[in-house]
NUMI-816425 format. One record per residue (C-alpha): residue number from 1; residue in three letters; chain; z, y, x. Coordinates in steps of 0.25 Angstrom, whole numbers. Layout:
BEGIN
<site><seq>NUM</seq><type>ala</type><mol>A</mol><Z>Z</Z><Y>Y</Y><X>X</X></site>
...
END
This chain:
BEGIN
<site><seq>1</seq><type>arg</type><mol>A</mol><Z>425</Z><Y>332</Y><X>467</X></site>
<site><seq>2</seq><type>asp</type><mol>A</mol><Z>439</Z><Y>328</Y><X>464</X></site>
<site><seq>3</seq><type>thr</type><mol>A</mol><Z>445</Z><Y>341</Y><X>469</X></site>
<site><seq>4</seq><type>phe</type><mol>A</mol><Z>436</Z><Y>349</Y><X>460</X></site>
<site><seq>5</seq><type>ala</type><mol>A</mol><Z>438</Z><Y>341</Y><X>448</X></site>
<site><seq>6</seq><type>ser</type><mol>A</mol><Z>453</Z><Y>344</Y><X>450</X></site>
<site><seq>7</seq><type>leu</type><mol>A</mol><Z>451</Z><Y>358</Y><X>452</X></site>
<site><seq>8</seq><type>lys</type><mol>A</mol><Z>443</Z><Y>359</Y><X>440</X></site>
<site><seq>9</seq><type>lys</type><mol>A</mol><Z>453</Z><Y>352</Y><X>432</X></site>
<site><seq>10</seq><type>thr</type><mol>A</mol><Z>464</Z><Y>361</Y><X>437</X></site>
<site><seq>11</seq><type>cys</type><mol>A</mol><Z>456</Z><Y>373</Y><X>433</X></site>
<site><seq>12</seq><type>arg</type><mol>A</mol><Z>453</Z><Y>368</Y><X>419</X></site>
<site><seq>13</seq><type>lys</type><mol>A</mol><Z>468</Z><Y>366</Y><X>418</X></site>
<site><seq>14</seq><type>leu</type><mol>A</mol><Z>471</Z><Y>380</Y><X>422</X></site>
<site><seq>15</seq><type>gly</type><mol>A</mol><Z>460</Z><Y>386</Y><X>414</X></site>
<site><seq>16</seq><type>ile</type><mol>A</mol><Z>452</Z><Y>391</Y><X>426</X></site>
<site><seq>17</seq><type>ser</type><mol>A</mol><Z>437</Z><Y>389</Y><X>428</X></site>
<site><seq>18</seq><type>phe</type><mol>A</mol><Z>435</Z><Y>379</Y><X>439</X></site>
<site><seq>19</seq><type>trp</type><mol>A</mol><Z>422</Z><Y>386</Y><X>444</X></site>
<site><seq>20</seq><type>asp</type><mol>A</mol><Z>429</Z><Y>400</Y><X>444</X></site>
<site><seq>21</seq><type>asp</type><mol>A</mol><Z>440</Z><Y>394</Y><X>452</X></site>
<site><seq>22</seq><type>leu</type><mol>A</mol><Z>431</Z><Y>388</Y><X>461</X></site>
<site><seq>23</seq><type>asn</type><mol>A</mol><Z>422</Z><Y>400</Y><X>463</X></site>
<site><seq>24</seq><type>asp</type><mol>A</mol><Z>435</Z><Y>408</Y><X>465</X></site>
<site><seq>25</seq><type>arg</type><mol>A</mol><Z>440</Z><Y>399</Y><X>477</X></site>
<site><seq>26</seq><type>ile</type><mol>A</mol><Z>426</Z><Y>398</Y><X>483</X></site>
<site><seq>27</seq><type>gly</type><mol>A</mol><Z>423</Z><Y>413</Y><X>482</X></site>
<site><seq>28</seq><type>gln</type><mol>A</mol><Z>438</Z><Y>416</Y><X>486</X></site>
<site><seq>29</seq><type>val</type><mol>A</mol><Z>438</Z><Y>426</Y><X>476</X></site>
<site><seq>30</seq><type>gly</type><mol>A</mol><Z>453</Z><Y>424</Y><X>472</X></site>
<site><seq>31</seq><type>asp</type><mol>A</mol><Z>451</Z><Y>428</Y><X>457</X></site>
<site><seq>32</seq><type>ile</type><mol>A</mol><Z>458</Z><Y>414</Y><X>453</X></site>
<site><seq>33</seq><type>pro</type><mol>A</mol><Z>471</Z><Y>410</Y><X>458</X></site>
<site><seq>34</seq><type>pro</type><mol>A</mol><Z>472</Z><Y>397</Y><X>466</X></site>
<site><seq>35</seq><type>leu</type><mol>A</mol><Z>474</Z><Y>386</Y><X>457</X></site>
<site><seq>36</seq><type>pro</type><mol>A</mol><Z>487</Z><Y>381</Y><X>462</X></site>
<site><seq>37</seq><type>asp</type><mol>A</mol><Z>493</Z><Y>396</Y><X>459</X></site>
<site><seq>38</seq><type>ile</type><mol>A</mol><Z>487</Z><Y>395</Y><X>445</X></site>
<site><seq>39</seq><type>val</type><mol>A</mol><Z>494</Z><Y>381</Y><X>443</X></site>
<site><seq>40</seq><type>arg</type><mol>A</mol><Z>507</Z><Y>386</Y><X>449</X></site>
<site><seq>41</seq><type>glu</type><mol>A</mol><Z>507</Z><Y>398</Y><X>440</X></site>
<site><seq>42</seq><type>arg</type><mol>A</mol><Z>505</Z><Y>390</Y><X>427</X></site>
<site><seq>43</seq><type>ile</type><mol>A</mol><Z>516</Z><Y>380</Y><X>432</X></site>
<site><seq>44</seq><type>leu</type><mol>A</mol><Z>526</Z><Y>391</Y><X>433</X></site>
<site><seq>45</seq><type>ala</type><mol>A</mol><Z>522</Z><Y>398</Y><X>420</X></site>
<site><seq>46</seq><type>ala</type><mol>A</mol><Z>524</Z><Y>385</Y><X>413</X></site>
<site><seq>47</seq><type>glu</type><mol>A</mol><Z>537</Z><Y>383</Y><X>419</X></site>
<site><seq>48</seq><type>ala</type><mol>A</mol><Z>541</Z><Y>396</Y><X>415</X></site>
<site><seq>49</seq><type>val</type><mol>A</mol><Z>539</Z><Y>394</Y><X>400</X></site>
<site><seq>50</seq><type>pro</type><mol>A</mol><Z>551</Z><Y>388</Y><X>393</X></site>
END
């Protein structure tokens, strides 16, 4: 339960629907990039802004 709560919180912070992300993972659709990739992209984008 804690893991899902953490994933839900991360999705909320990233502006991604938790349920859409979960369904994408379970169905192995691949429409939504993995959360670590999204977090990494956002960090790099934030560092690039002066």
